[in-house]
C-alpha atoms as one frame of an Amber mdcrd trajectory, in Angstrom:
protein
 -54.590 -34.383  20.977 -53.995 -34.623  24.710 -57.717 -34.988  25.379 -58.078
 -37.460  22.517 -55.286 -39.663  23.829 -56.646 -39.499  27.386 -60.136 -40.584
  26.298 -58.786 -43.315  24.043 -56.636 -44.729  26.836 -59.601 -44.684  29.225
 -61.723 -46.709  26.788 -58.905 -49.063  25.803 -58.833 -50.158  29.425 -62.548
 -51.024  29.160 -62.500 -53.104  25.970 -61.313 -56.656  25.400 -60.513 -56.396
  21.674 -60.146 -53.853  18.895 -63.552 -52.736  17.548 -63.989 -52.603  13.770
 -67.489 -51.087  13.829 -68.715 -47.701  15.030 -72.437 -46.886  15.223 -74.245
 -43.621  15.994 -77.902 -43.960  16.972 -80.026 -40.866  16.398 -83.361 -39.523
  17.629 -85.676 -42.305  18.761 -83.409 -45.005  17.361 -81.617 -46.264  20.458
 -83.341 -49.658  20.367 -80.617 -51.222  18.232 -78.710 -51.855  21.455 -81.271
 -54.562  22.280 -79.519 -56.657  19.617 -76.059 -56.126  21.110 -74.169 -58.539
  23.367 -73.254 -55.725  25.746 -69.838 -55.846  27.380 -69.805 -52.279  28.711
 -72.410 -49.509  29.002 -70.768 -46.229  29.989 -72.660 -42.961  30.557 -71.057
 -40.117  28.637 -70.591 -38.261  31.916 -68.162 -40.979  33.068 -65.942 -40.685
  29.979 -63.133 -38.103  30.158 -63.582 -35.164  27.751 -66.913 -36.436  26.346
 -69.697 -33.870  25.963 -73.080 -34.645  27.540 -76.176 -35.232  25.427 -78.776
 -32.625  26.432 -81.577 -33.950  24.216 -84.185 -35.961  26.136 -84.562 -38.580
  23.402 -80.814 -39.365  23.369 -79.767 -41.813  26.100 -76.195 -40.551  26.389
 -74.404 -43.884  26.733 -71.460 -45.504  24.995 -72.181 -49.187  24.426 -69.346
 -51.630  23.800 -70.023 -55.172  22.677 -70.872 -57.467  19.769 -73.523 -56.977
  17.113 -73.977 -59.443  14.259 -70.766 -61.104  15.396 -68.661 -57.931  15.131
 -67.092 -56.003  17.990 -68.511 -52.486  18.030 -68.543 -49.116  19.770 -72.075
 -47.680  19.763 -73.151 -44.155  20.621 -76.661 -44.321  22.060 -77.333 -40.649
  21.459 -75.207 -38.027  19.705 -74.285 -34.349  20.037 -75.647 -31.495  17.935
 -74.571 -28.004  16.944 -77.890 -26.627  18.262 -77.001 -27.864  21.754 -74.239
 -25.264  21.825 -71.345 -27.617  21.128 -68.508 -26.817  18.759 -67.955 -28.964
  15.683 -64.817 -30.366  17.318 -66.848 -31.455  20.367 -69.592 -32.975  18.195
 -67.095 -35.088  16.266 -64.693 -35.887  19.121 -66.203 -39.394  19.591 -65.489
 -40.202  15.918 -61.836 -39.334  16.502 -61.838 -41.625  19.525 -63.472 -44.446
  17.541 -60.714 -44.251  14.938 -58.024 -44.325  17.627 -59.660 -47.459  19.044
 -59.491 -49.169  15.632 -62.914 -48.529  14.052 -62.837 -48.597  10.234 -66.574
 -48.713   9.402 -69.037 -46.086  10.609 -72.821 -46.615  10.571 -74.961 -43.551
  11.263 -78.715 -43.202  11.783 -80.875 -40.126  12.160 -84.420 -38.804  12.015
 -85.236 -36.305   9.271 -87.959 -34.410   7.466 -88.785 -35.759   4.021 -88.809
 -33.196   1.201 -90.458 -35.232  -1.562 -94.198 -35.713  -2.104 -93.826 -39.480
  -2.603 -92.413 -39.936   0.912 -94.465 -41.156   3.875 -93.824 -40.914   7.593
 -91.631 -43.815   8.861 -90.117 -44.467   5.419 -86.375 -45.114   5.347 -83.900
 -43.091   3.293 -80.558 -44.594   2.313 -78.303 -41.532   2.196 -76.303 -41.379
  -1.030 -74.861 -37.868  -0.595 -75.236 -34.750   1.520 -75.411 -30.961   1.403
 -73.781 -29.168   4.321 -75.618 -25.988   5.376 -74.167 -25.917   8.884 -72.378
 -22.654   9.762 -69.082 -24.309  10.717 -66.901 -27.237   9.687 -65.163 -29.707
  12.045 -61.980 -29.464   9.969 -61.720 -25.669  10.208 -58.374 -24.684  11.650
 -56.958 -28.150  10.902 -57.292 -29.262  14.555 -55.798 -32.729  13.988 -53.200
 -32.339  11.192 -51.721 -35.807  11.762 -55.039 -37.650  11.434 -55.917 -36.801
   7.846 -55.392 -34.434   4.901 -56.218 -30.734   5.035 -58.536 -31.049   2.012
 -60.190 -34.500   2.135 -62.161 -35.603  -0.917 -65.915 -35.886  -0.344 -67.033
 -36.958  -3.820 -67.900 -40.402  -2.445 -68.708 -39.758   1.199 -71.068 -42.755
   1.457 -69.711 -46.179   0.564 -71.213 -47.476  -2.690 -70.823 -51.142  -1.803
 -72.599 -50.718   1.550 -75.385 -48.751  -0.144 -75.867 -51.484  -2.728 -75.991
 -54.176  -0.038 -78.476 -52.127   2.006 -80.732 -51.769  -1.018 -80.628 -55.519
  -1.604 -81.503 -56.216   2.048 -84.425 -53.769   1.938 -85.809 -55.305  -1.252
 -85.437 -58.849   0.089 -87.136 -57.952   3.389 -89.883 -55.943   1.667 -88.847
 -52.755   3.494 -90.125 -49.473   2.071 -87.148 -47.205   1.332 -85.830 -44.381
  -0.825 -82.356 -43.251  -1.826 -81.340 -39.633  -1.763 -79.513 -36.551  -0.509
 -79.548 -35.463   3.127 -79.282 -31.752   3.963 -77.857 -30.805   7.344 -78.980
 -27.534   8.957 -78.259 -25.934  12.331 -81.705 -26.154  13.976 -83.164 -26.520
  16.516 -86.366 -25.164  14.946 -88.023 -27.087  12.158 -88.121 -25.411   8.746
 -90.561 -22.903   7.301 -92.511 -23.795   4.165 -90.215 -21.558   2.106 -87.133
 -23.254   3.574 -88.477 -26.720   2.781 -89.092 -25.592  -0.805 -85.578 -24.102
  -1.036 -83.948 -27.267   0.284 -85.773 -29.356  -2.305 -84.810 -26.945  -5.111
 -81.094 -27.189  -4.251 -81.229 -30.989  -4.439 -82.229 -32.225  -0.998 -84.465
 -35.224  -0.346 -84.466 -34.987   3.463 -83.382 -32.438   6.053 -81.994 -32.918
   9.538 -79.681 -31.419  12.147 -76.865 -33.954  12.413 -74.795 -36.618  10.628
 -72.774 -34.466   8.202 -70.112 -33.360  10.744 -69.538 -36.972  11.794 -69.296
 -38.140   8.178 -66.820 -35.377   7.298 -64.534 -36.376  10.170 -64.911 -40.096
   9.447 -63.924 -39.553   5.799 -61.069 -37.291   6.904 -59.728 -40.331   8.772
 -60.311 -42.776   5.924 -63.317 -44.612   7.396 -66.058 -46.323   5.368 -69.418
 -44.670   5.964 -73.057 -45.697   5.716 -75.965 -43.519   6.820 -79.679 -44.174
   7.026 -82.478 -41.776   7.883 -85.985 -42.343   9.198 -88.488 -39.897   7.686
 -90.396 -38.660  10.729 -92.333 -35.795   9.113 -92.977 -34.493   5.601 -91.828
 -31.055   4.443 -93.468 -31.044   1.033 -96.086 -28.278   0.650 -98.776 -30.844
  -0.211 -98.225 -32.707   3.060 -96.881 -30.224   5.622 -98.538 -30.301   9.027
 -97.487 -29.189  12.465 -95.504 -31.815  14.369 -94.067 -32.128  17.852 -91.223
 -34.180  19.314 -93.521 -36.953  20.498 -94.843 -37.543  16.974 -91.277 -37.603
  15.653 -90.252 -40.175  18.257 -93.280 -42.361  17.486 -92.525 -42.262  13.753
 -88.915 -43.253  14.422 -90.005 -46.090  16.708 -92.257 -47.570  14.004 -89.343
 -47.623  11.549 -86.768 -48.877  14.036 -87.167 -52.650  13.385 -86.616 -52.163
   9.633 -83.625 -49.883  10.192 -82.167 -52.343  12.704 -82.585 -55.189  10.205
 -80.670 -53.315   7.508 -77.827 -52.192   9.766 -77.359 -55.540  11.511 -77.336
 -57.496   8.226 -74.912 -54.988   6.703 -72.559 -55.437   9.627 -72.852 -59.219
   9.411 -71.798 -59.025   5.746 -68.472 -57.330   6.501
C-alpha cells in the first residue's frame, strides 16, 4: 500500500483532472496515442515503483491526456509474467489507475487465433477468458481494502461495451469475431498439440497477457473491455512458423480498425 500511495501521489501531481478512462496498449498497438491530446508522457523508469517494460515492441511510457473527449491514463506497453515480474508487479498500474479515479478499462493485445475461419489481422472482441497462468494477482490478498477476497468473474467483460463495439465494427465494415481468450505464461509460442488443446477447452485465441489486468480491474469494480488482434493462426490447417516482425506487421495492419472501435467506444461513455 505504501508503494501504491507513493506512485498515486506522484501521478496526481502530474494530472490536471481525474481520469475516467484507463487504456493498456499491447504488442504493436501503441499507435492509438497518435489520437490523444497528450498532456504528459512519462517513461516508466521515471515513475516510482513502476516496473520497466523489457519487450522491444512495448514503448514503456505512461501517456496522460484526452482521447475522444475523455481524460485518460494510457499505458503504451505493458508488463508480462514471462518477463520475470510477479503478478502484483504486472497489475500494479491497474491499482494506480483506480486510485487516480479510473472506472473504465480498455485493454488491447496481440494473440494467436485458434479457429480455422480466422485470418491474420482480424479483430477478436473478447467475451470471456480462460486463465492458464501459474499464479493469480489476488493470491495472498495483497490489497484487502481494495476489493473482496473472492470477486465474481462470471461477467468479466462488460456486455454493454461489447454490444456497442460490435455495432461500431458492423457500421464501419470491420472484420471481427467474438470469443474466448486464453492466457498462458509464454514466452514461447505454442506447439501444435497445445493449440489443439486450447481450442478443445473452449479457447478462440491465445496470448500471454490481459487476464491478470482484468482480474484486478474487476476486483476493484471497474468496467472492462478487451480487444485482440489475431497476428498468427494456430489451427492445424493454417499453422506456419512466425517471428516477432511478422506479428508486429499483422498488428500494425489491424491498428486503424482497433483504434476506431476503442475511440468510438470511449466517446460513447
